[in-house]
N, C-alpha and C positions, 0 to 999 in steps of 0.2 A: 438634594438640591441640585440644580443644576449648576455652573461655575460660568463667567462670563470671560471668554478668550480674550487677547490683546485684538484680534480681527472683530470682536463684536464692539468693544471701547471703541476702536478705527469709524466702527461704522454708528454705530450711537452718536459720536462726536462730529463724524461726517453731519449724519441728520439735524442733529440741532444746531450747526451751523447753518444749516442750507434753510431754516425760518426764518421768517423777519424779525426784525429788531425788537416791534411789537408783538409778537409773538407773545400768548402767556405762561408758553414754555419759557424761562429764560435762561437753563442751563441744568447742569450734570458733573456727579463728583461720584466717586467713587474709591474705596479703598483697598491696597492689595496688588499683585499680579493679575490673579486671579477670582474677582469678586464673585460670592456667592447672591450679589443685590447691587446696583446702582442705586443713586437715586437722584429721581428726578425737581429740579423747582418750580416752579411757578409764583411768582409775582404780584405786584400789583399794589394794595392795600394791604395784603396778608401775604407774608413769606408763607409759604409751606413747600414740606420736601415730600415726596412720593417713591416710597420704595417700588423698584422694579425689577423683578427675577423671572428669570429662563425656567421653565418646564417642558414636558416632554414634547409640546406642539408648538410651544413660539418663547412668546414673552405675556407677561401678565403683570398688571400695573396695581399697587394697592394704597390704600388713605393712611393716615397718622391711627388709624385704628385699626390696621392690617384686615380693613374688609376690601376684597377685591371690585376694583374700580373701572379697569380695561383691562381686555386679553387680546390677543394678535398675533398670527402666526409667523408676520416679517415685521418687522423694525419701521415699515412706513405704513404697513395696518394699524401698528401700535399709533403710528402718528395721528392718523384717522380717526381712528377708536377714540384718543386724548380729547382730539379738537369737539367730539360729538357729546363729550360728555356734558348734561344739560348745566347750564349756569354760569360755567369756564369763561365762555366771549363773554356774558354780559354781565358778570363781574368786574371783567379785566377792562371793559369800553368803561363804566359806571364807577368804578375806583382807580383810575389814572392819576398819572400828577398830578396836584393843586386840588383833586377832588375833597381830600379833605384836612391835607397839612401834610399828609405823607409825600416822599419824591415817589 
């Protein structure tokens, strides 16, 4: 498995800081100096953690069942791929703050 460099982590941080505050992807985390996996978080009514891994051609994002949900050559392409996953935008709009008692 490919590891994320400090530059990769800096690029991920820069990308996720560039999305609007109400974006479905709310953050990320990693453990260690050169992790082999970074976790991306989605919020609204349901907190979810998506493992992000580097592969030979770029990046791949997985769900909690370890099924690939998006793949891209660059992080910017990954963001576009993530935004196009069916149901994510609708879920965040329908399950926003106050819609079901969750913050």
